N, C-alpha and C positions, 0 to 999 in steps of 0.2 A: 504494499500499500504506500503510495507516494505521500511524503510529508509536505504540508504547505510551506512555501518559501516566503520567509519574512525578511525584508530588507530593513536594516537598521542604520540610520544615518550616523556616521562616525564623527567624532570631534576632531578638530584640527588643533593640535597642541605641540609644544616643544617638550620632548621627553628625553630622559637620560638612562642609559644602561651600558654596562661595560665601559668601553672607552669613548662611547658616542653620546653626543647631544644633538639631536636632529628634530626637524619638524616631522610629525607623525599623524596618521589617521588612526585614532584609537577608540576603544569602547570598553568600559568595565566588563569583566567577565560575568558579572552577575546578570547582565542582559542575556548573554548566550546561554548560561546555565538555566535561567528561568524559561527561556523559549524552548530549549531542548527538552526540559522536563515536561513542557506542555505539548511536546510532540511535533515541533516545527523544525525546519532547517533555517538557521539564522545566518544571514550574510551581512557583513559590514560594508556599507556604501561610502566610498570616499567622494568628496566633492568633485564634480565633473561639469565643466561649463557647457560642453556640448549636450550632455544629458539634461542640464538645466533648461536649455533652449528647446530640446527635442526629447521630452521625458518618456514618451511612449516606448522608445527603444529599450530603456531600462525597466519601466513598469511592466512591459509585456513578459518579463522574466520573473515577476514577483506575484505573490498572492495577497500580500498585505504590506503595509508600510508603517514603520515606527520612526517618529521624530523624537530623538533621544535627548537626554540632558546635556549640560555643558555650559560654556561661557555665555555671556550676555549677547542678545540679539542686537545688531547694529541699529541704533535709533533712527538712522536715515531710512531704514526699511519702512518705518511708519511716519516719516516726515517730521522727526524731532531732532534736536541737538542733544548730545550726550550729557547726562548728569555726571557730576564729579565721581560718583560711586560706580558708574557703568564702566565695565572693564572686559577686555579679552575678546571683543567682537572680531569675527573673521568673515570678511565680505564674501569669500568664495563659498563658505559653508552656507551663509544666508541665501545667496543666489541659488545654490543647488537645492536647498530644502524648500524654498518658496516655489521653484519650478516644479519639483516633484509633488509638493502638497497640492498646488492648484490643480494639476492634472489628475492626481489620484482621487481627489474629491469629485472632479467632473466624471470620472469613470466609476464612481461609487465603489471604489476599492476600500477595504477596511483600513482605517488610519487611526493610530493611537499616538498622541503626543504626551510625553512624560517630562514634567518640570519645564526646562527651557522649551521642550517640544510642544507643551500646551501653549506657551507664549507664542511660539512660532505659528501654531495652528490659528491662534487669534489674529496674528499679523497677516497671515495668508488670506484671511477672510476680510481684511480691511480694518481690523481693530488696532488699538494702541496699548502700550504698556505703562504701568507705573514703574519708573526706573529704579526707585529705591524706597522701600516701604519703611516707615518710621518704626513700626512694631516688629522689627526684624528679629528680636530676641526669641520670639516663639518659633521662628522658622529657620534661623541660621545662627544659633547662639555661639557655636564653637567651630572654627575652621577645621575641615576634614571630618566632622562628625554630623550625623543625622539627628534631627530633632523629632521627638515622638509627641504627637498630639492627636486630637479627635477631629473628624470631619463629619458634618451632617449632610446627607444626600437627599435630593428631592424624590419623594415617592413616585413610582412609576417611570422614573427616568432610566436611560441606558446606564448611567453611572451606578445607580442603585442595583440594577439587574446584574451588572458584571461584578460589583463589589460584594453583593449578596446580603447587604444589610443597609438600613437607613442611617446608621451611625457606625463608623469604622475608626480604628486606631491606625495611624499612618506614620511613615517616616519621611521627613522632608529636609531640604537644604536649599534655600533660595533667598534672594533679597529683592526680587522683582515680582510683579503681579499684573493681572489684567486690569486695564483702566477702562477704555471704551470697548465694548464687545463688538466683534466683527459681524458682518452681515450674515443673518441666518443662525448665528450661534445663540445659545441660551446658557445661562449659568445653572448648574444643577448640583453644586457642592460648595460648602462653606466651612472654613476652619472654625473650631471652637477653642477659646471663647471669643475671638476677635472678628469673625464674620468675613474673612478674606475669601475671595472666590477661589475654590480649589478644584472645581470640575466644570468643564464646558463641553457642549456637544451640539451637533448639527442634526436636529430632528428629521430633516429632509433626506438624510443619507442613512444607509443601512447600519453602518458602524463608523462614526467619526466622533471620537472622544479625546479630550485632553484632561489630564490629571496633573496637579501641581506637585503631588507627592511622588515617591519612588517605589512602585510596587515590585520592581525587580529586586529590591533589597529586603523583601519580606516574604519568606517562604510560606507564610499563612495566607497571603493575598491571593484572590481568585482573578484579579484583573487580567493578567497575561494569559491565564488558561482560557478565559472567556474570549479574549481577543484571538487566540489560536483557533477556537471553535469557529469564529466568524471567518477567519482565513480558510479554514478547512472546508467550510460550506461552499466556497467558490472554486475549489481546486479542480481543474480539468483533468481528464485522464492523461497520464504521462507514460 
């Protein structure tokens, strides 16, 4: 039986190992492990300007798309100047993900945005971001560590169906958030106790969901398993 193929957009970062310090396309192993446990074949997608302009060539090889976490989205992508706390934007990654996201949504391919990926999903739909939240201690209190907090989900939403409950404990690490929602998107999850938007979705699509937390870091989370089922539902005979 063929496994559904999930493309995960990789981060562009400078990394060091052995004698080398070089620019890399990377992805935390937790993404691959979670997707493999869910029965999918996970592929890292490096930024590709030609694919950004002609995404069908790449999307034809995938059954689903994940916009993963990472550094901040370039504010120029949503028509703003950078805040002093905005850092690490990579234009080539933004171009690539915007191109893939636009077309994947048009094709009604399952799309999941995680953390930065939720923010990118919002930008792809014409929304904007709050570049630095004042209440950051709840969501990113220690560099290199995840924060644990609760999220309230909208009854009947895709978010609550994939998470399996109307209130879930999550792991997060971010300092940005959704400001103006993109066209067609609705907010369906909010952090407790501060009410920050933690889940957005496109009701007009079969599976287009963004979550601000990191389900790949939680072995108890059902989000990636539910996403894998959505990918599997559209797998052609191979």
